[in-house]
C-alpha positions in Angstrom: 31.5 -12.8 -20.7 28.0 -14.0 -21.6 25.3 -13.5 -19.3 22.0 -15.1 -19.0 19.2 -13.0 -20.6 17.5 -12.4 -17.2 20.6 -10.8 -16.0 21.7 -9.0 -19.1 18.1 -7.4 -18.9 18.8 -6.6 -15.1 22.2 -5.0 -15.5 21.2 -3.2 -18.6 18.1 -1.9 -16.9 20.2 -0.2 -14.2 22.3 1.5 -16.8 25.4 -0.5 -15.8 27.8 -2.4 -17.9 30.0 -5.8 -17.3 32.5 -4.4 -15.0 36.2 -5.4 -17.1 37.7 -6.5 -13.3 35.9 -7.5 -10.0 35.7 -4.2 -8.2 33.6 -2.8 -5.0 32.9 0.4 -6.9 30.5 -1.8 -9.3 29.1 -3.6 -6.5 28.2 -0.1 -4.5 26.6 1.3 -7.8 24.6 -1.8 -8.2 23.1 -1.6 -4.6 22.4 2.0 -4.7 20.7 1.8 -8.1 19.0 -1.5 -7.6 16.9 0.0 -4.4 16.5 3.7 -6.1 15.2 1.9 -9.0 12.8 -1.1 -8.0 10.3 -1.0 -5.2 10.4 -3.1 -2.3 6.7 -4.0 -1.6 4.2 -6.6 -0.5 1.8 -6.2 -3.3 2.0 -9.6 -4.7 1.7 -11.1 -1.3 -1.5 -9.1 -0.2 -3.0 -9.9 -3.3 -2.8 -13.4 -3.2 -0.4 -14.2 -6.0 2.2 -17.0 -5.9 5.5 -15.9 -5.2 8.0 -17.8 -7.6 11.9 -18.0 -6.7 12.5 -18.7 -10.3 15.5 -16.3 -11.9 13.5 -15.8 -14.6 10.2 -14.9 -13.0 11.8 -12.7 -10.9 13.7 -11.1 -13.5 10.4 -10.5 -15.6 8.5 -9.4 -12.5 10.9 -6.8 -11.2 13.2 -5.8 -14.4 10.7 -5.9 -17.1 7.3 -5.2 -15.6 8.6 -3.0 -12.8 6.3 -4.3 -9.9 9.0 -5.0 -7.6 9.1 -7.6 -4.4 10.6 -8.6 -1.4 13.8 -9.9 -0.2 13.6 -13.4 -1.7 13.2 -11.6 -5.1 15.4 -8.8 -4.8 18.3 -10.3 -3.3 18.3 -13.2 -5.5 18.6 -11.0 -8.2 21.5 -9.4 -6.9 23.1 -12.5 -5.6 22.8 -14.5 -9.2 24.3 -11.4 -11.3 27.3 -11.0 -8.8 27.9 -14.6 -8.8 27.6 -14.8 -12.4 30.1 -12.3 -12.6 32.8 -14.2 -10.9 32.2 -12.4 -7.2 33.0 -14.6 -4.0 29.4 -14.2 -2.7 27.4 -16.3 0.0 23.9 -16.8 0.8 22.8 -15.6 4.1 19.7 -16.0 6.2 18.5 -13.6 8.7 16.0 -13.7 11.3 14.3 -9.8 11.3 13.8 -8.8 14.8 12.5 -4.8 14.4 13.9 -4.2 17.6 12.3 -7.0 19.4 13.9 -10.0 20.9 11.2 -12.2 19.8 11.5 -16.1 18.7 10.9 -15.7 14.9 12.2 -17.9 11.9 14.6 -16.7 9.5 12.5 -14.9 6.7 15.1 -12.6 5.3 17.6 -13.2 2.5 20.5 -11.1 1.9 24.4 -11.8 0.3 27.6 -11.8 1.8 30.7 -10.8 -0.1 34.3 -11.8 0.2 36.6 -9.0 -1.8 40.2 -8.8 -1.5 40.2 -10.3 2.1 37.2 -8.1 3.4 33.7 -9.5 3.9 30.6 -7.1 3.2 27.0 -7.3 3.9 24.9 -6.9 0.4 21.3 -6.1 0.7 19.0 -5.1 -1.6 15.5 -6.1 -0.1 15.0 -4.5 3.4 12.4 -2.0 2.4 13.0 1.9 4.0 15.6 1.0 6.1 17.9 -1.1 3.6 21.7 0.1 3.4 22.4 1.3 -0.2 25.8 0.6 -0.1 27.6 -2.4 0.9 28.6 -2.9 4.8 32.0 -3.8 6.0 31.7 -6.9 8.2 33.1 -5.5 10.8 31.8 -5.1 14.5 31.0 -1.7 16.1 32.0 0.3 13.3 30.0 3.3 12.1 29.2 3.0 8.4 27.1 5.8 6.8 24.9 4.6 3.6 23.2 7.9 2.2 21.7 9.4 4.8 21.4 6.4 7.3 24.3 5.3 9.9 24.8 1.8 10.2 26.8 -0.8 12.6 27.1 -4.5 13.0 27.3 -5.8 16.5 28.8 -9.2 17.2 26.6 -11.5 19.5 27.1 -15.1 21.2 27.5 -17.9 18.8 28.7 -16.6 15.9 25.7 -14.0 15.1 25.7 -10.7 14.2 23.0 -7.7 14.2 22.5 -5.4 11.7 21.2 -2.1 13.2 20.4 1.5 12.0 20.7 4.8 14.1 17.1 6.2 14.6 16.6 9.4 16.7 19.8 8.9 18.5 19.5 5.2 19.5 20.0 1.9 17.5 17.4 0.3 16.3 18.2 -3.5 15.4 16.8 -4.6 12.0 17.9 -8.4 11.9 20.0 -11.1 13.4 22.4 -13.2 11.1 24.9 -16.1 11.5 27.6 -17.5 8.6 26.2 -20.6 8.3 25.7 -22.5 5.1 22.1 -22.0 3.5 21.1 -23.0 0.2 17.9 -22.0 -2.0 16.1 -24.9 -0.3 16.2 -22.7 2.8 14.7 -19.8 0.8 11.9 -21.7 -0.4 10.9 -22.6 3.2 11.2 -18.9 4.3 9.5 -17.4 1.2 6.6 -19.8 2.0 6.1 -18.6 5.4 6.4 -15.2 4.3 3.8 -15.0 2.0 1.4 -17.7 3.0 1.4 -17.9 7.1 -1.4 -16.0 8.4 0.6 -14.3 11.0 3.4 -13.3 9.1 4.1 -9.6 8.6 3.9 -9.4 5.0 0.5 -11.2 4.8 -1.3 -8.3 7.3 0.6 -5.3 6.1 0.5 -3.2 2.6 4.0 -2.1 2.2 5.8 -0.1 -0.7 9.2 1.6 -0.6 11.9 3.4 -2.3 15.1 4.8 -1.3 18.2 6.6 -2.8 21.1 8.7 -1.0 18.9 11.6 -0.4 15.2 10.3 -0.3 13.7 7.5 1.3 9.7 7.1 0.8 7.9 4.3 2.5 4.3 3.3 2.8 2.9 1.2 5.7 -0.7 0.6 5.7 -2.1 4.2 6.3 1.0 5.9 7.0 3.5 7.6 4.3 7.0 8.2 5.8 9.3 10.6 4.1 12.9 10.8 4.9 15.5 13.9 3.6 18.7 13.9 5.0 17.6 13.1 8.6 14.4 15.0 8.4 11.2 12.7 8.5 7.7 13.7 7.7 4.8 11.5 8.2 1.3 11.8 6.5 -1.5 9.7 6.9 -3.8 8.3 4.1 -7.2 8.9 4.6 -9.2 7.8 1.5 -8.8 4.9 -1.4 -8.3 8.0 -4.0 -5.3 9.1 -1.9 -3.9 5.8 -1.7 -4.7 5.2 -5.6 -2.6 8.5 -6.2 0.7 7.3 -4.0 0.7 4.0 -5.7 0.2 5.2 -9.4 2.1 8.3 -9.3 4.6 8.0 -6.6 5.5 4.1 -7.0 4.4 4.4 -10.7 2.3 0.9 -10.4 -0.4 0.8 -12.9 -3.2 -0.2 -10.5 -7.0 0.6 -11.1 -9.0 2.6 -8.4 -11.3 -0.4 -7.5 -7.8 -2.2 -6.5 -6.8 0.5 -4.2 -10.1 0.5 -3.1 -10.0 -3.1 -2.1 -6.5 -2.5 -0.4 -7.7 0.8 1.4 -10.5 -1.7 2.9 -8.2 -4.1 4.0 -5.3 -2.8 5.3 -5.8 1.3 6.0 -9.6 1.1 7.4 -8.8 -0.7 10.4 -5.7 1.2 11.1 -7.6 4.6 10.8 -10.5 3.5 12.9 -7.8 3.0 15.9 -6.1 5.9 15.1 -9.6 7.8 15.6 -10.1 6.0 18.6 -7.0 6.8 20.1 -7.3 10.4 19.6 -10.7 10.8 20.7 -11.2 12.5 24.1 -11.9 9.8 26.5 -15.1 10.4 28.7 -14.5 10.3 32.4 -17.3 9.1 34.9 -17.6 11.6 37.7 -19.2 10.3 41.1 -21.4 13.1 42.8 
């Protein structure tokens, strides 16, 4: 089987080889390897860059340059490889809820895989909460993926919620259905995600990597690490600390002046809010 160069580079960079038969083991290895190697991040968005959904552009950005990206990039790369290999895959769109019942557009792309009579949710682009292995589309089944536990809940009108267990309770990540979607739907969701003034990616600095044992995720001024269910949170108080995390931990080739710019835009205001919350409140007492 001959794959396009962009997909050949992708599979080779992950240390995988073209499977001799269509098997779920390859899909599991692909999903876990992808999420561990390529960061989920909003850097291109907050730097005002165009987000191309052309496969060649995505492969160059994520695989060749190691710049990572977000769901429309990550999940298209994964989808196109599986599709080219002959897997029965379907593009799915979802509404990101983050445990709220807000009226939000479909701004998340994922993949539905049908294999040997079973449907699986495949996702390589949802940051620190992203499952690192395919999840059976079977409502209410508890499914362990690395150090996280997930379940899928059936809703009305053929919709499903994907939830992750957090501190003893279930947290709804996103809601999806099995309608027919195309790349045109992704163009709309992608444009909203990196251009709409109130979109989450436009207003937050996010970077994350994840494997079976360790999740590390930067959300503005907070760096959160999770290992085997234990979480630690660290606050970044300076541009130098941000620069160190971006370059040493996430391996981006970013100059300090860029980190200073990002700090001023996304961390400084959060730190002021944090300081205000922690300051003792003055109470007026009448004599």
